[in-house]
Every structure is written in structure tokens, then in C-alpha cells.
C-alpha positions, 0 to 999 in steps of 0.5 A: 880302278883302286881307290883309297878314301882318306876319310869317314866317320863310321867308326863312331856310329858303330860305337853309338849303334852296337848292334851294327856291325863293319861287314854290313850296315845301313851307313855309307861305308862296310865292307861290302860297299868297300869291296864293291868300290875296290877300295884299296884302303880306307882311313877310319877316323876317330871323331870326337865332339868336345863339345859333348866329351868332357874327357876326349881321351878315354872317349878316343880310347874307346873309340879305339877299341871299337875299331880293333875289335871290328878288325878282329871280327872281320879279319877275314876281309880287312886289316889294320895298315900302319905303313906301305908294307902292311898295305901290300901284304893285306893286298896280297892276301885279298883284303882291304886296308884300315889306317886308323886316324883321329879327327881331333888333336884335343884327344892328346889333352896337351900330352906328347905321351898320348900321341905316342901311345895312340902311334903304338895303338895304330893310329897314323893320322892326326887331324889337327883340330876339328871345330874347336880351339884344342892344345894344339891350334885354332879351327876354321870355322871363324874368322877370328881364329883364322890369323891364329896358328899353331901353340907352342904344344902344336910345334911340338906335336908337328915334330913328334909326327914327323919323328914317329911317322905319322901323318898330319892332317890340316883339314879344319886347321886354320889358315895361320895354322895350315901356314904353320904346318907349312913352315915346321913339317919336314914331311908331306902334309895332307888335307885329308877331306877339303875342297876349293875355296875358289870355288865354293867360298867355305872356310873348310876349304883351301884357298888357291895359295893354299894348293899351291903350297900344299903341292910345293910341299908334296902334300895332297888334298882329299875332296869331300863329297859333302855338298855344303863344301861342294857348292852350299847346296844339300845335294853332293852332286859329282859335276861339282866334285869334277869342278873342284878337281879340275881347278885343284889340278890346275892350280896344284897339278895332278899330283895334289889330288886325292879322295876324302869322301867324308862318308858317313859325317855327311848329312846331305843327299848323295849322288855318290852314297858309298864307294860301290857308286864311284864309278860314276865320277871316274865316267865323269873325269873321263868325260872331262879329259883325265887320263887313266893315269891322271885318275889313277892319281886322283883315286890311289897313287897319290895317297900311296904316295903320302903313305910311303913318304910319311909312314 
């Protein structure tokens, strides 16, 4: 079974620990583990904590440099992909595709030219907020932010991303921000690493109404492997992943579910610690009555559809 994972935080660790490399390391994501999991593509986030970075733009550019240096070093095994054609080309060459993303719209520092320059550097997905307000909008970490939507600049970002051909990611975004994106975007959008709030009542997860609307907009949500977002536990368990998937399918249909592991951004114990263990989830889905076609959609086909339609 091919796999596309919509979110990991591996590049941050490679930046903070220069002795590590992408081929083999002690993290959840490296090329050996991706190969063991039959990964078709991995989305690599450039994660920024605004509370720690005085200049988020410069910090993000430094992470871009780390990413591209690793792509050059590991070019026999993995290559940047910027659209569906690149994905096919890399697959035919026997390489994993790496899609570059940014997790924190504050990296733009309120300027659309920075968005366009990141696009030129290969970035194809932007998570509009992380856990702090920024020039684009508000996060879903506190109830008071939930009713606050996109700023005027945030609305410009949505329009510019649609124009450029970038994937808009609403994971971490406030509830009202989600609805603003749904109203404004003329392309499908994603919640790259979010689960179902009806199963685990965490603000980071999507309500049933959001899941329904996301499905109506032809978007997808990547099931997050964090035990906190699955069940409020320090354990990330396959059974809890299946519970979320079954609920999301019940509410939004099979076409709205994908994988967004959050590998290397998770501090909890993992039953699936890397993609080499992904058969545990696949087997559990089979045991719960999912067909091969259903599982293919969850594992990679729904993500491919978004890549085709948005990039």
C-alpha cells in the first residue's frame, strides 16, 4: 500500500541537530523508514514557534536551506515535488517525493511578496497559524480566539494561494478562521493533521459541522497520530485512530480522510512510531470492514486528488 503523509516536523530536528541526516536517524522520519512504509510522498513542515523566534522569516529561510541541502545529499532516494507531474516523475525514477510546507503563517511577516518568494523556493502548503495569533488570523488554542476569523491580510493570503496554486491548511486555525477559508477559497483546502472533535473534545480537532463542510468543499483531513488529539492520552493507539477514521467517514464520507501523522512533532508513546509500522493501521482498517479501495483513498489517493486540484 502506498502512503502519503501530509505532515511531519522532521526538518526542525535536522536544523537543531546538525549531526543528523535524512537518510538514517533516530527520529520517526528518515528515508529508510519511509521506504519501509512504501511512502509515495512525505510533506515536510518548516515549523516555527513565534514565541522563540524574533525573526520568523529569517528562521524559516534557514530551514528551507536545510531542506534543500538534504534533498541534494539524498537525491538518489528522494526529490522535491511541486505538483502532480513531479510526483509521477519521482515515482518513475524510484524516488520518494518531498513536498515542502510551512507551519506558521507568521513566517510571511504580513507581506504577500514573502508568500510568493516561498512559492519560488518550492513551498506548496501553508498552515495559516500555529498556536499564536499572527497577521493572517487566530489559533484554536483558546476559546476567546475561536470566534475571531481571518484578518484582511489573511483573506489576501487565501486569494493569493489560490492564484499561485498552493494548498491552504487550516489545522491550528480558529473555528471562525476555518469558516472564513471555506467561504473564500475557490480551491479545496485541508486540515493536514487534525482529528474529530466529537471523539476527542480538543479544540485542535474538527467538529462534525466542519468535517461536513470540508467534504462539501472536496477537502481532506489528515488523521493525527498524537495520543493527545486521539484520546487525551499519552499513548497513541491504532484502535483510537480507527475510531476517528470511522467517525469521519460516517460524517463526511471516505473521500475526506487522509493521513497527517505529525511525526517528530509528537511527544507521546506511539504504537505506530514510523511509517514502517503502518501495516498495523492498514490491518486494523481491514478488520473493521474497510475495503481495499477505501484504504487506498485514506493512505494516498485522497491526497493525490488534492495535489492534482490545488497545485
